[in-house]
C-alpha positions in Angstrom: 163.5 143.6 110.6 164.7 146.2 113.0 168.2 146.2 111.4 166.7 146.6 107.9 164.5 149.5 109.1 167.5 151.2 110.7 169.7 150.9 107.7 166.9 152.1 105.4 166.0 155.1 107.6 169.7 156.1 108.0 170.3 156.2 104.2 167.0 158.0 103.4 167.8 160.7 106.0 171.2 161.5 104.4 171.2 164.7 102.3 171.5 163.6 98.7 173.6 166.3 97.0 174.2 167.2 93.4 177.9 167.7 93.7 179.4 164.6 92.2 182.8 165.7 91.0 183.5 163.3 88.1 180.5 160.9 88.3 180.2 157.5 89.9 183.0 155.2 88.9 182.2 151.6 87.7 185.9 150.6 87.3 187.6 149.8 90.5 189.5 147.2 92.6 189.0 146.6 96.4 190.5 144.5 99.2 188.3 143.7 102.2 188.2 142.4 105.7 185.0 140.4 106.0 183.1 140.1 109.3 180.2 137.6 110.0 177.3 138.5 112.3 175.2 135.3 112.8 171.8 135.0 114.4 171.9 132.0 116.7 169.4 130.4 119.1 170.1 131.7 122.6 171.7 135.0 121.6 171.3 137.5 124.4 171.3 140.5 122.2 174.7 141.7 123.2 175.9 143.6 120.1 179.6 143.2 120.9 179.4 139.5 121.3 177.1 138.9 118.4 178.9 141.1 115.9 182.1 139.1 115.6 181.1 135.5 114.8 184.0 134.9 112.5 185.3 136.3 109.3 188.1 136.4 106.8 189.2 138.4 103.7 187.8 139.2 100.3 188.5 141.0 97.0 186.1 142.8 94.7 186.5 144.3 91.2 184.4 146.1 88.6 185.1 147.3 85.1 182.9 149.5 82.9 182.4 148.0 79.4 180.1 150.8 78.0 178.3 153.9 79.2 175.7 151.8 81.1 177.1 148.3 81.5 179.9 146.9 83.7 181.3 143.5 84.6 182.1 142.5 88.2 183.6 139.8 90.3 183.7 139.1 94.1 185.7 136.6 96.1 185.7 135.8 99.8 187.4 133.3 102.1 185.8 133.1 105.6 185.4 130.9 108.6 182.5 131.1 111.1 182.8 130.4 114.8 179.3 128.8 114.9 176.9 126.8 112.8 174.7 129.0 110.7 172.3 129.3 107.8 173.6 131.6 105.0 171.4 134.0 103.0 170.4 131.3 100.5 169.2 129.0 103.2 172.2 126.6 103.2 173.4 125.1 106.5 177.1 125.8 107.1 178.9 124.0 110.1 181.3 125.9 112.4 185.0 126.1 111.7 184.6 125.3 108.0 186.6 127.3 105.5 184.0 128.8 103.1 185.1 130.2 99.7 182.6 132.2 97.7 182.9 133.7 94.2 180.5 135.8 92.2 180.7 136.6 88.5 178.2 139.0 87.0 177.0 141.8 84.8 175.5 145.2 85.9 173.5 147.9 84.4 173.2 151.5 85.6 171.2 154.6 84.6 171.2 158.1 86.0 168.0 159.3 87.6 169.6 162.6 88.8 172.9 164.5 88.5 174.2 162.6 91.5 172.2 159.3 91.7 172.2 156.1 89.6 169.7 153.3 89.6 171.8 150.1 89.4 170.7 146.5 88.6 173.1 143.5 88.7 172.8 139.7 88.1 175.5 137.2 88.8 176.5 133.5 88.9 177.4 132.7 92.6 179.2 129.6 93.9 180.0 128.8 97.6 182.3 125.8 98.4 183.7 124.4 101.6 187.4 123.9 102.2 188.4 124.4 98.6 186.8 126.1 95.7 185.8 124.4 92.5 183.3 125.1 89.7 180.8 122.3 89.4 179.9 119.4 91.8 183.1 117.3 91.1 185.4 119.8 89.4 185.0 118.0 86.1 186.4 120.0 83.2 183.0 119.7 81.4 180.7 122.6 81.8 177.9 120.1 82.2 179.2 119.5 85.7 177.8 122.9 86.8 174.3 121.5 86.3 174.9 119.0 89.2 176.5 121.5 91.5 174.3 122.0 94.6 176.4 124.9 95.8 175.9 127.3 93.0 173.1 129.5 91.7 172.5 133.1 91.0 171.5 136.4 92.5 169.9 139.6 91.2 169.6 142.9 92.9 168.6 146.5 92.5 169.9 149.6 94.4 170.2 153.3 94.4 173.8 154.6 94.3 174.4 158.3 95.1 177.1 160.9 95.6 175.9 162.2 99.0 178.6 164.8 99.4 181.8 165.6 97.4 183.7 163.0 99.7 180.9 160.5 100.6 179.1 158.0 98.4 176.3 155.7 99.5 174.0 152.9 98.2 171.0 150.9 99.4 169.1 148.1 97.8 167.8 144.5 98.0 169.2 141.2 96.7 167.5 138.0 95.8 169.7 134.8 95.9 168.7 131.4 94.6 170.9 128.3 95.0 169.4 125.0 94.0 166.0 124.7 95.8 166.5 127.4 98.4 166.4 131.2 98.1 166.5 134.3 100.3 166.3 138.1 100.3 168.8 140.4 101.9 169.4 144.1 102.2 172.6 145.5 100.7 174.3 148.8 101.1 177.5 150.7 101.5 179.2 154.0 102.4 182.3 155.0 100.5 184.6 157.6 102.1 186.6 159.2 99.3 190.1 160.2 100.6 191.2 161.2 97.1 189.6 160.9 93.6 191.2 157.4 93.3 191.5 156.1 96.9 188.5 155.4 99.2 187.5 153.5 102.3 184.4 151.3 101.9 182.0 150.0 104.6 179.4 147.6 103.2 176.7 145.1 104.4 174.7 142.2 103.0 172.0 141.6 105.7 169.9 138.5 105.5 167.5 137.0 108.1 170.1 134.7 109.6 173.5 136.2 108.5 174.8 139.7 108.1 178.1 140.0 106.2 180.0 143.2 106.9 183.0 144.4 104.8 185.6 147.1 105.5 187.9 147.7 102.6 190.3 149.9 100.6 189.1 150.7 97.1 191.2 152.0 94.2 189.0 153.7 91.5 190.1 154.3 87.9 
């Protein structure tokens, strides 16, 4: 809970300005480095040792389809150095190649000249070693009903243009996969180098696993 409180306090203390240049973009592509921070029995609290527990790469994308709706997709391929429980309560053994994909729909509405309230919902699927939709990879969509690795998530967040060159967001996500579920804190800081090119730092922080991303985003 200390991490959640620190992230929340940090964002709430940032000056929320009213200087968004061309509004918040919902059409963009991003390439990421993904870092895993795993809570394990016996951790001594050393931040440097605990922070890097494995990782990999990822890609994200979003496209606006109306004034208030957008489609998005996320993909990541990571490997942990230790056994862990992910944000949905699934046990994942060490040194396993984990591929994850999210496909979803989002809604946003302005609550000020610089801040949007954003809600998203997505199908999510996490597979070991190789990715496939459904439990057996059968071409029939009915196979998805038997897939113990897939489910959904919903979240809500505030997204704001904090300064002309800095954007931030903070929210909460509920993930449900089969009979397990979990809640995590989500957030990001987007450093805008140009109107189109930005550096993004993001986090999805659950009780057992925190996933950090550092990426380059191209906005349209």
